[in-house]
MIPA-637992 format. One record per residue (C-alpha): residue number from 1; residue in one letter; y, z, x. Coordinates in Angstrom, 1 decimal. Layout:
BEGIN
NODE seq type     yy     zz     xx
NODE NUM    A      Y      Z      X
...
// end
This chain:
BEGIN
NODE seq type     yy     zz     xx
NODE   1    M -140.4  -75.5  163.9
NODE   2    Y -139.2  -77.3  167.0
NODE   3    A -136.3  -75.2  167.9
NODE   4    Q -134.3  -76.2  171.0
NODE   5    T -135.2  -74.3  174.1
NODE   6    L -132.4  -73.7  176.5
NODE   7    P -133.1  -74.2  180.2
NODE   8    L -133.9  -71.0  182.1
NODE   9    T -132.2  -70.1  185.4
NODE  10    K -134.1  -66.9  185.9
NODE  11    H -137.7  -65.8  185.2
NODE  12    V -139.0  -69.3  184.9
NODE  13    P -142.5  -69.3  183.3
NODE  14    Y -145.2  -70.5  185.6
NODE  15    N -147.5  -73.2  184.2
NODE  16    P -150.9  -71.5  184.4
NODE  17    L -153.2  -74.3  183.5
NODE  18    A -152.2  -77.7  184.9
NODE  19    N -149.4  -79.5  186.6
NODE  20    R -147.4  -80.6  183.6
NODE  21    G -145.4  -83.0  185.7
NODE  22    E -142.2  -80.9  185.9
NODE  23    K -140.5  -79.3  188.8
NODE  24    L -140.2  -75.6  188.5
NODE  25    L -137.0  -73.8  189.5
NODE  26    F -139.0  -71.2  191.5
NODE  27    A -142.1  -72.8  193.0
NODE  28    P -143.4  -70.7  195.8
NODE  29    K -146.6  -68.6  195.4
NODE  30    L -146.7  -68.3  191.6
NODE  31    R -149.9  -67.3  189.9
NODE  32    P -151.4  -67.9  186.5
NODE  33    G -149.8  -65.9  183.7
NODE  34    F -147.0  -64.7  185.9
NODE  35    C -143.3  -65.5  185.7
NODE  36    N -141.1  -65.6  188.7
NODE  37    S -139.1  -62.4  188.6
NODE  38    A -136.4  -63.6  191.0
NODE  39    K -137.1  -60.6  193.2
NODE  40    R -138.2  -58.5  190.1
NODE  41    V -134.8  -57.3  189.0
NODE  42    F -132.8  -59.4  186.6
NODE  43    E -129.5  -58.3  185.0
NODE  44    S -129.7  -59.4  181.4
NODE  45    R -126.3  -61.0  180.9
NODE  46    I -126.2  -63.5  178.1
NODE  47    S -124.4  -64.0  174.9
NODE  48    L -126.5  -63.3  171.8
NODE  49    R -124.3  -65.5  169.7
NODE  50    N -126.7  -68.4  169.0
NODE  51    Y -130.1  -66.6  168.9
NODE  52    S -130.6  -67.0  165.2
NODE  53    K -130.1  -70.7  165.4
NODE  54    L -132.2  -71.5  168.5
NODE  55    G -135.3  -69.5  167.8
NODE  56    G -135.6  -69.0  171.6
NODE  57    V -133.7  -67.1  174.2
NODE  58    R -131.4  -68.2  176.9
NODE  59    C -131.9  -66.2  180.1
NODE  60    G -129.5  -66.6  182.9
NODE  61    G -127.0  -64.8  185.1
NODE  62    G -123.2  -65.1  185.1
NODE  63    A -122.2  -65.1  181.5
NODE  64    Q -120.5  -61.8  180.4
NODE  65    M -122.2  -60.2  177.4
NODE  66    E -120.4  -59.3  174.3
NODE  67    Q -123.0  -56.6  173.8
NODE  68    E -126.0  -55.2  175.6
NODE  69    P -129.4  -56.8  175.0
NODE  70    D -131.3  -55.1  172.2
NODE  71    D -135.0  -54.9  171.3
NODE  72    R -134.7  -58.2  169.4
NODE  73    Y -133.5  -60.0  172.5
NODE  74    Y -136.5  -58.9  174.6
NODE  75    I -139.0  -59.7  171.9
NODE  76    R -137.5  -63.2  171.6
NODE  77    R -137.9  -63.5  175.3
NODE  78    C -141.6  -62.6  174.8
NODE  79    V -142.0  -65.4  172.3
NODE  80    E -140.4  -67.8  174.7
NODE  81    L -142.8  -66.8  177.4
NODE  82    A -145.8  -67.0  175.0
NODE  83    K -144.9  -70.6  174.2
NODE  84    T -145.6  -71.6  177.8
NODE  85    A -149.3  -71.7  176.9
NODE  86    I -149.1  -73.8  173.7
NODE  87    G -152.4  -75.5  173.1
NODE  88    Y -154.4  -73.4  175.6
NODE  89    T -155.0  -70.0  174.2
NODE  90    S -157.1  -70.8  171.0
NODE  91    P -158.9  -69.1  169.5
NODE  92    N -156.8  -66.3  171.1
NODE  93    P -153.1  -65.9  170.1
NODE  94    M -150.2  -66.8  172.3
NODE  95    V -148.6  -63.6  173.6
NODE  96    G -145.7  -62.8  175.9
NODE  97    C -144.7  -59.5  177.5
NODE  98    V -141.5  -58.2  179.2
NODE  99    I -141.1  -55.0  181.2
NODE 100    V -137.5  -53.6  181.1
NODE 101    K -136.1  -50.6  183.1
NODE 102    D -132.5  -49.5  183.2
NODE 103    R -131.6  -52.5  181.1
NODE 104    K -133.0  -54.9  183.6
NODE 105    I -136.1  -57.2  183.3
NODE 106    V -138.5  -56.1  186.1
NODE 107    G -141.6  -57.9  185.0
NODE 108    E -142.8  -60.8  182.8
NODE 109    G -146.1  -62.3  181.8
NODE 110    F -147.9  -64.3  179.2
NODE 111    H -151.5  -64.9  178.1
NODE 112    P -152.4  -68.3  179.7
NODE 113    K -155.9  -69.0  178.3
NODE 114    A -158.8  -67.4  176.5
NODE 115    G -160.8  -65.4  178.9
NODE 116    Q -158.0  -64.7  181.3
NODE 117    P -155.9  -61.5  181.4
NODE 118    H -153.5  -60.8  178.6
NODE 119    A -149.7  -60.9  178.8
NODE 120    E -149.3  -57.2  179.4
NODE 121    V -151.5  -57.2  182.5
NODE 122    F -149.5  -60.0  184.1
NODE 123    A -146.2  -58.4  183.2
NODE 124    L -147.3  -55.0  184.6
NODE 125    R -148.5  -56.6  187.8
NODE 126    D -145.2  -58.4  188.1
NODE 127    A -143.3  -55.2  187.6
NODE 128    G -145.4  -53.1  189.9
NODE 129    D -144.2  -49.5  190.3
NODE 130    L -141.0  -50.3  188.5
NODE 131    A -142.9  -50.2  185.2
NODE 132    E -143.1  -46.4  185.3
NODE 133    N -140.8  -44.9  182.7
NODE 134    G -139.8  -48.4  181.6
NODE 135    T -140.1  -50.1  178.2
NODE 136    A -142.8  -52.8  177.6
NODE 137    Y -141.9  -55.4  175.0
NODE 138    V -144.8  -57.5  173.6
NODE 139    S -144.9  -60.1  170.8
NODE 140    L -148.3  -58.9  169.5
NODE 141    E -149.9  -55.5  169.4
NODE 142    P -151.8  -54.6  172.6
NODE 143    C -155.5  -54.7  172.3
NODE 144    N -157.5  -51.5  172.4
NODE 145    H -161.1  -52.8  172.9
NODE 146    Y -163.2  -54.3  175.7
NODE 147    G -163.8  -58.0  175.3
NODE 148    R -163.7  -60.5  178.1
NODE 149    T -160.8  -58.4  179.5
NODE 150    P -160.2  -54.6  179.5
NODE 151    P -157.9  -53.0  176.9
NODE 152    C -154.2  -53.6  177.4
NODE 153    T -153.4  -50.2  176.0
NODE 154    E -155.1  -48.6  179.0
NODE 155    A -153.1  -50.7  181.4
NODE 156    L -149.9  -49.6  179.7
NODE 157    I -150.9  -46.0  179.8
NODE 158    K -151.9  -46.1  183.4
NODE 159    A -148.6  -47.8  184.3
NODE 160    R -146.8  -44.8  182.7
NODE 161    V -144.5  -46.8  180.6
NODE 162    K -142.2  -44.7  178.4
NODE 163    K -141.9  -46.9  175.4
NODE 164    V -143.6  -50.0  173.9
NODE 165    V -141.8  -52.3  171.4
NODE 166    I -144.2  -54.6  169.4
NODE 167    G -143.3  -57.7  167.5
NODE 168    M -146.2  -57.6  165.0
NODE 169    V -149.4  -55.8  164.3
NODE 170    D -152.5  -57.8  165.3
NODE 171    P -154.4  -58.9  162.1
NODE 172    N -157.7  -59.0  164.0
NODE 173    A -159.9  -56.2  162.5
NODE 174    I -161.0  -54.9  165.8
NODE 175    V -157.3  -54.4  166.9
NODE 176    D -155.3  -53.8  163.6
NODE 177    S -153.1  -50.8  164.5
NODE 178    K -155.7  -49.2  166.8
NODE 179    G -153.7  -50.2  169.8
NODE 180    I -150.6  -48.6  168.3
NODE 181    R -152.4  -45.3  167.6
NODE 182    K -153.9  -45.2  171.1
NODE 183    L -150.4  -45.6  172.7
NODE 184    R -148.8  -42.9  170.5
NODE 185    D -151.7  -40.5  171.1
NODE 186    A -150.9  -40.9  174.8
NODE 187    G -147.4  -39.8  174.2
NODE 188    I -145.8  -43.2  174.4
NODE 189    E -143.0  -44.0  171.9
NODE 190    V -143.9  -47.1  169.9
NODE 191    T -141.7  -49.3  167.8
NODE 192    V -143.3  -52.0  165.6
NODE 193    G -142.0  -55.0  163.6
NODE 194    V -139.1  -56.2  165.8
NODE 195    E -138.5  -60.0  165.1
NODE 196    E -141.7  -59.8  163.1
NODE 197    E -141.3  -63.2  161.3
NODE 198    L -140.6  -65.0  164.6
NODE 199    C -143.8  -63.5  166.0
NODE 200    K -145.8  -64.5  162.9
NODE 201    K -144.4  -68.0  163.1
NODE 202    L -145.6  -68.2  166.7
NODE 203    N -149.2  -67.5  165.8
NODE 204    E -149.4  -68.8  162.2
NODE 205    A -152.8  -70.5  162.8
NODE 206    Y -154.3  -67.5  164.5
NODE 207    I -153.1  -65.2  161.7
NODE 208    H -154.5  -67.4  159.0
NODE 209    Q -157.9  -67.7  160.7
NODE 210    M -158.1  -63.9  161.1
NODE 211    L -157.2  -63.2  157.4
NODE 212    T -159.2  -66.0  155.8
NODE 213    G -161.9  -67.0  158.3
NODE 214    K -160.8  -70.6  157.9
NODE 215    P -158.8  -73.0  160.1
NODE 216    F -155.1  -73.5  159.4
NODE 217    V -154.6  -77.1  158.1
NODE 218    T -151.5  -79.1  158.4
NODE 219    L -151.1  -82.2  156.2
NODE 220    R -149.0  -85.0  157.7
NODE 221    Y -147.9  -88.4  156.4
NODE 222    S -145.1  -90.9  156.6
NODE 223    I -142.9  -92.3  153.8
NODE 224    A -140.2  -94.9  153.5
NODE 225    V -136.7  -93.9  152.2
NODE 226    N -137.7  -95.1  148.8
NODE 227    G -140.7  -92.8  148.7
NODE 228    H -143.6  -95.2  149.4
NODE 229    H -146.2  -94.1  151.9
NODE 230    L -146.3  -95.8  155.3
NODE 231    D -149.2  -96.3  157.6
NODE 232    Q -147.0  -95.9  160.7
NODE 233    L -145.0  -93.5  162.8
NODE 234    G -141.3  -93.7  163.7
NODE 235    E -139.8  -94.7  167.0
NODE 236    E -139.8  -92.0  169.7
NODE 237    V -141.8  -89.4  167.7
NODE 238    T -144.9  -90.0  169.8
NODE 239    E -143.0  -89.7  173.1
NODE 240    R -142.5  -86.5  175.1
NODE 241    G -140.4  -84.2  173.0
NODE 242    G -141.0  -86.1  169.8
NODE 243    Y -142.4  -84.1  166.8
NODE 244    Y -145.7  -86.0  166.7
NODE 245    S -146.4  -85.4  170.4
NODE 246    K -145.7  -81.7  169.9
NODE 247    L -148.0  -81.6  166.8
NODE 248    L -150.9  -82.9  168.8
NODE 249    Q -150.2  -80.3  171.5
NODE 250    E -150.1  -77.5  169.0
NODE 251    H -153.3  -78.3  167.0
NODE 252    D -156.9  -77.8  168.1
NODE 253    A -158.1  -80.8  166.2
NODE 254    I -156.8  -83.9  164.4
NODE 255    I -158.6  -85.6  161.5
NODE 256    L -158.1  -89.4  161.5
NODE 257    S -159.3  -92.4  159.6
NODE 258    S -162.0  -94.4  161.3
NODE 259    T -159.6  -97.3  161.7
NODE 260    S -156.8  -95.3  163.3
NODE 261    S -155.7  -95.6  166.9
NODE 262    F -156.3  -92.6  169.1
NODE 263    P -153.1  -90.6  169.6
NODE 264    A -152.4  -88.5  172.7
NODE 265    S -149.7  -85.9  173.2
NODE 266    K -147.2  -86.8  175.8
NODE 267    E -146.1  -83.3  176.5
NODE 268    P -146.5  -82.4  180.2
NODE 269    G -150.0  -81.2  180.9
NODE 270    A -150.9  -81.1  177.1
NODE 271    N -154.4  -80.0  176.2
NODE 272    Q -155.4  -82.9  173.9
NODE 273    P -156.9  -82.0  170.4
NODE 274    L -160.4  -82.8  169.4
NODE 275    Q -160.3  -86.1  167.5
NODE 276    I -162.3  -86.2  164.2
NODE 277    L -162.9  -89.6  162.6
NODE 278    L -163.7  -89.9  158.9
NODE 279    S -165.8  -92.9  158.1
NODE 280    R -166.3  -93.2  154.3
NODE 281    S -165.4  -96.8  153.6
NODE 282    P -168.3  -99.3  153.9
NODE 283    N -165.8 -101.9  155.2
NODE 284    S -164.3  -99.8  157.9
NODE 285    Q -164.6 -100.9  161.5
NODE 286    I -164.7  -97.8  163.6
NODE 287    Q -162.5  -98.1  166.7
NODE 288    T -164.1  -96.1  169.4
NODE 289    P -162.0  -95.1  172.4
NODE 290    N -162.5  -96.3  176.0
NODE 291    P -163.6  -93.3  178.1
NODE 292    A -161.4  -94.7  180.9
NODE 293    D -158.3  -94.3  178.8
NODE 294    D -155.9  -91.6  179.9
NODE 295    A -155.6  -88.4  177.9
NODE 296    T -158.7  -89.2  175.8
NODE 297    S -160.1  -86.1  174.2
NODE 298    K -163.5  -85.4  172.7
NODE 299    V -164.3  -87.4  169.6
NODE 300    I -166.5  -86.6  166.7
NODE 301    I -167.3  -89.1  163.9
NODE 302    F -168.1  -87.7  160.5
NODE 303    T -169.9  -90.3  158.4
NODE 304    E -172.3  -90.7  155.5
NODE 305    K -175.8  -92.1  155.5
NODE 306    E -174.9  -95.5  154.1
NODE 307    M -172.2  -96.0  156.8
NODE 308    N -172.9  -98.0  159.9
NODE 309    V -171.8  -96.6  163.2
NODE 310    E -172.0  -98.7  166.4
NODE 311    P -174.9  -97.6  168.7
NODE 312    E -172.5  -97.7  171.7
NODE 313    T -170.8  -94.6  170.4
NODE 314    S -173.5  -92.3  171.9
NODE 315    Q -173.2  -94.1  175.2
NODE 316    K -169.5  -93.3  175.2
NODE 317    G -170.3  -89.6  174.7
NODE 318    I -169.1  -89.6  171.1
NODE 319    E -170.8  -87.2  168.7
NODE 320    T -171.8  -88.4  165.3
NODE 321    V -172.3  -86.0  162.4
NODE 322    V -174.0  -87.5  159.3
NODE 323    F -173.7  -85.9  155.8
NODE 324    D -175.1  -86.8  152.4
NODE 325    K -171.4  -86.6  151.4
NODE 326    T -168.6  -85.9  153.7
NODE 327    S -166.2  -83.2  152.5
NODE 328    L -163.2  -81.5  154.0
NODE 329    I -164.9  -78.1  153.7
NODE 330    S -167.8  -79.3  155.8
NODE 331    V -165.4  -80.7  158.4
NODE 332    L -163.5  -77.4  158.6
NODE 333    E -166.7  -75.4  158.8
NODE 334    H -167.7  -77.5  161.8
NODE 335    C -164.3  -76.8  163.4
NODE 336    K -164.7  -73.1  162.6
NODE 337    H -168.0  -72.9  164.4
NODE 338    Q -166.4  -74.5  167.5
NODE 339    G -163.8  -71.8  167.5
NODE 340    L -160.9  -74.1  166.4
NODE 341    C -158.1  -72.4  164.6
NODE 342    S -155.8  -75.3  163.6
NODE 343    V -156.4  -78.8  162.3
NODE 344    L -154.0  -81.6  161.7
NODE 345    L -154.9  -84.1  158.9
NODE 346    D -153.0  -87.3  159.7
NODE 347    L -152.8  -89.8  156.8
NODE 348    R -152.9  -93.1  158.6
NODE 349    G -155.4  -95.9  158.6
NODE 350    D -157.9  -96.7  155.8
NODE 351    Y -156.8  -94.7  152.8
NODE 352    A -160.3  -94.8  151.3
NODE 353    D -161.4  -92.4  154.1
NODE 354    F -159.0  -89.8  152.7
NODE 355    E -158.9  -90.0  148.9
NODE 356    D -161.8  -87.6  148.1
NODE 357    V -160.9  -85.3  151.1
NODE 358    L -157.3  -85.0  149.8
NODE 359    R -158.4  -84.2  146.3
NODE 360    E -160.7  -81.6  147.5
NODE 361    G -158.1  -80.1  149.8
NODE 362    F -155.6  -79.7  146.9
NODE 363    E -158.2  -78.4  144.4
NODE 364    Q -159.6  -75.9  146.9
NODE 365    N -156.2  -74.9  148.4
NODE 366    L -157.3  -75.9  151.9
NODE 367    F -153.8  -77.0  153.0
NODE 368    Q -151.4  -74.5  154.5
NODE 369    K -148.6  -76.6  155.9
NODE 370    L -146.9  -79.9  155.1
NODE 371    V -145.1  -82.3  157.6
NODE 372    V -143.5  -85.4  156.1
NODE 373    E -141.8  -88.0  158.3
NODE 374    V -139.2  -90.1  156.5
NODE 375    L -138.6  -93.4  158.3
NODE 376    P -135.4  -95.5  158.0
NODE 377    I -137.4  -98.2  156.2
NODE 378    W -137.4  -99.5  152.6
NODE 379    R -140.8 -100.9  151.6
NODE 380    G -142.3 -101.9  148.3
NODE 381    S -146.0 -101.3  149.0
NODE 382    E -147.7  -98.7  146.8
NODE 383    Q -151.0  -98.4  148.6
NODE 384    T -151.5  -94.7  149.2
NODE 385    A -154.3  -92.1  149.6
NODE 386    L -152.4  -89.9  147.0
NODE 387    K -152.1  -92.6  144.3
NODE 388    H -154.9  -91.3  142.1
NODE 389    I -154.6  -87.6  142.9
NODE 390    Y -152.8  -85.8  140.1
NODE 391    V -152.0  -82.3  141.3
NODE 392    E -148.8  -80.2  141.4
NODE 393    Q -148.5  -77.6  144.1
NODE 394    R -145.2  -76.0  145.1
NODE 395    V -143.9  -76.1  148.7
NODE 396    K -141.9  -73.1  150.1
NODE 397    N -139.6  -72.7  153.1
NODE 398    L -138.9  -76.4  153.2
NODE 399    T -136.7  -77.3  156.2
NODE 400    S -135.5  -80.6  157.6
NODE 401    M -134.7  -81.9  161.1
NODE 402    I -134.3  -85.1  163.0
NODE 403    S -136.9  -86.5  165.4
NODE 404    G -136.0  -89.8  167.0
NODE 405    K -134.7  -92.0  164.2
NODE 406    S -136.7  -90.2  161.5
NODE 407    I -136.0  -87.2  159.3
NODE 408    L -138.7  -84.6  159.3
NODE 409    L -139.5  -82.4  156.3
NODE 410    V -141.6  -79.3  157.0
NODE 411    G -142.8  -76.7  154.5
NODE 412    Y -145.7  -74.5  153.5
NODE 413    F -148.0  -74.8  150.4
NODE 414    E -147.8  -71.7  148.1
// end
């Protein structure tokens, strides 16, 4: 989930949206969605030995290759480029594109934000005339319709590329294989399904939303080494590079207890998620954020008629949504109407705010992903939002990793 990304010495992605507080290796005259092409031509010389372990690519000169880069190599580079825009493209997918000619990268690009040109357009602009008779690699099927931007298929055809290699078919009904057919009808050779699982992993929330019409929901909580639930996070996990900081960057919204503190991603230039507060306990004291606080994102309070909400919340620009009975489905519907694809449900704070929501989530199969942080703590408390929920649901593809001093378990509900 959080694979190590090796430093790039060539083709460094340009940050399209904000100054993320980092110095770029190639700073002069970079534009949104473009990657510095180091004078356009880049000899791909890199050992492929560790790709399967890293989940990213290492691009740099100097190292003698054991074999020539193949289609998988360039699609992995596309995925790495796409990740430059984590947290900014929703409800659009993250997409990266690489143009290769004579086994050299001559253009790169990624989709920086919804409404801006797609990855293929930036990569073709970067390549210029060198794109002709070249191969375009793209992590997601090029679009073939007019939306806020023209079709990418037309741009590829106009550039006279010889071949297009695609990571995965776009599940969006208005695209779904139509882009592939348009390219083939134009006489362009098309290969589909290269590093498909890696490309699906990149856009798992987008894919789920397209196939089901519902937001992708990640359930997160912390436990002690003896299995008891903890209302806390581990050391370093909220700092830059920590798993929790990255989760906030990756999700469009986060559901919290009304008593929780307001978290913020520490990733450079991170687009902070919408913060949704559940207020279901009559004794809860809602902690509203100070608008002057750094990195404070928009806040919505979901409450029920008998709950009391401070009148100052409206003065702070905080929206309050009142239901006869708050349910997870109603919260997710609200997120859907706002164009949000991914939601993180964080079990911290007043457990009474979560008990009914959790039961509903399991009974209605509303959870897709599970993240459990195991802290190096032994604690005897049995207070938990899951205490009275008797369900059995299998988890697949369970993996473990280390973040700070904690162990992280990540899996998917079947």
